[in-house]
N, C-alpha and C positions, 0 to 999 in steps of 0.2 A: 128488176122488179117493176111491174106496171101496176099502178093503183087502179082499183075499180072506178068507173065513171062516178063523179060526184064526191069522191073521197079525197081529202087533202092530208098532207103530211107536213107537220112543222119541222123544218130543218135547222132553224136557228132561232134563238129567243130574241136576238137583237140584229139590227142591220146597220149599226154604226160603222163608219169607215174604219175606226181603230179595232173593230172586232171582225173585220173581214168583209164588210159591206162594200158596195161600189157606188159610184156617183155617175149619174147620167143626166146631162142637161136636156130637159124637155121643154124649155121655155117657149120655143116656137110652136109647140103642139099643145100647150096648156090651155084647158078650157077657161075662158075669161071669168066664169063664175068662181073658180077656185081662188083667183087673185082677189076678186071682190070680197070673198069671205075672209081672206087673210087680212085685208085692209080694214074691213069692218071689225074684226076681232081685235086688231091693234087699237082702233079708236075706242072700243068698249073697255078694253083693259087699261087704256090711257098710258100705253107704253110706246114711245116713238120708234124704238127699234126692238122688234120682237121676232123670234123665229118660231113658226108653228110646224109641228110634225103632223103631217096628214097621212092617212092611209087612204089610198085611192086605187080602185081596181083598174082604172083606165084614165090617164091624164087628159084625154080628149073628151071625157064625159064629166058631168057635174056631181057624181056620187062621191061622197067623202065622209071621213070621220076625222076629227082633230083629236089627237091623243096626247098632245103636250104643247105648251107654250113656254118658250125659253126667253127669259128676260135678258140673258147674255148669250145670244146665239153666236156660234162660230162663224167667222166671215171668210176664213181662208180656203174653204173647200167648195167654192162655188164657181170655179173656172168652167167655161170661159166668160161667164157673166162678171161684170165689174162691181161685184157686191161690196168689197172693201173700199173701192174708190167712191161708190155712192154714199157709203157710211161717212167717210171723211168729208165729202161734200156737204152732207147734212150737218155735221158738226162745225165745219169751217166754210160757210158759203162764200165768204169773201175771197177764197182762194180758187174758186171755180173759174174756168175760162169765160163763161157767160158773164160773171161779175166783173172780171178784169177787162173784158171788151167794153163794158158799159163805162168803165172808169178811164179808158184811154182817151186822150184828147183827139179831137177830130180836126184834121188840117184841110183847109180848102186846097183843092188841086189847081194848079195854074201855071 
C-alpha cells in the first residue's frame, strides 16, 4: 500500500529500544542548536544529568519539540558515545586522566 502524498500513518506508539525501536548515533550530524537547547534546558531545570527526548524531523536542522525530560536517563544505550564514562567523570572528577596528569610529579630530564 502506498499512502497518498501528505498523509502519514502511525506505526508504533513508542520508539523505545525495549519496544522495538532502534538507536542511531547522529552526534556528528547534530545541529549545534539542539545541543544548546538541551544544555539550556538542563540549566533551567537545575538538573546536572538529565535526558531530553526530542522529536526532530531532521537532526541537521534546528526544528524540534521536547516531549520529555528524564531525571534519571538511561546511560547504557548510547554507544559509541562515551556517555556512561562522561557521567562517571562528572561524579568523580578526581579519577579522570586530566586530573591524574595534573597530580603526577614532574621530573626534570637530565
